[in-house]
N, C-alpha and C positions, 0 to 999 in steps of 0.2 A: 894959481901955484899948485901942485900936486900933496895932498897930505902922505908924509911916508908913513905914519901911524897905521894907515888906513889900504895901503899898499897889500895885496893878497899874492900868496906864491900860487902857481897852479900846481897842482901836485901829479906826479907819475904813478902812485899806487898807495897802499896803506899797508904798513907794516905791523903784526899783531906781535905785542912782545908780552910775555911772562915773565914778572918778576917775583922768582918764588924764596930766595932766604939769603942769610949773611951766616956767612962762618967765619969763625976765629975771632969775633969781635969780642973784647971783654965784657963790655956792658952795651948791649944793643939798645938799652930804653931810650926811645927819644928817637932813633934813627930813621933817618926816611931816603927815598931815593930819588932824584928829579931826572927826568929824561929830556933831554935836551937834541935837536937837529938846527943846523946853520946856527948855532948861538940862541936860540929861540927855545923857551920852557913848550914842552910838548905834554908834560904829565909829571907826575907828584904821587908816589904812594904815600898811605898812610903813614904814621907813628908808629913805631913798635912798642910794644907794652911788654912788660916783664913777664906776662902769663902768654906771650905768642910764641914762643920757643923760636924767635927770631926768624919769623916767615911770615913775606905777604900772601905769597900765592895771589897776587893781581893780575888782571887783563888788562893791556893799553893798547888803543888802536890810534897810530901815530899816520898823519898824512905826510909823506915824502915828498919835497919841493924836487928832488934830484936823486939820482941813486949815489952821485958822486959825494954827497954830504955823510959822514959817518954819524952814528946815534951813540951819543955820550950818555953813560950813566955815573951819576956823581951820587955817592954814597954819604948824607952830611948828618951832622947831630949839631944839637943848638940854635935853629933857625926857631922863630916864634910863631911862623905860619909859611901857610903855601908863597904867597907873594911878598914874604915880610922882606924888609931892607936891612934888618939885623943881621950882624954878620953869623955864618953859620962855619960850623966846623967842618972843614973837610977832611973826612976819612979815607976815602981812595975813590977812584976814578976807573972807568972802563971804557973802551970805545971799540965801537964793531963797525968794519966796512961793509954798507948795503950791498955795495957791489960784488963783493965776495960771497955774501948771503945768495943774491940772488944766481951767482953762478953756480953755484953749489947743487942747484934744482933737488935739494933737498926736503923732506917733511919732516917735521917735528923738531928737537931741539938742535940747534947749532953750533951755540956758544953754553960752555956751562959756569 
């Protein structure tokens, strides 16, 4: 029998994502962003502290299994760790179509 947990996805490319900052959040302390592709966690930012001015300025590289899967950014607060099973409060979400980004043929910022 094949172990589904060990099945690897072949990648079609790498997406470089810069997570810059959050705006309009009354209390950003403890907030973090989880980057998901095809329902799988691909990256997590650090947690914001009061002194950070609500900015992460982190770069993440995501292996893409297909251009058809959007990249989902979940802004969360309240979880106790990266792989924690404790409930986090979802503060916002954003989905970006990788197909649209690839078709735009631009350099630099595509989505704000």
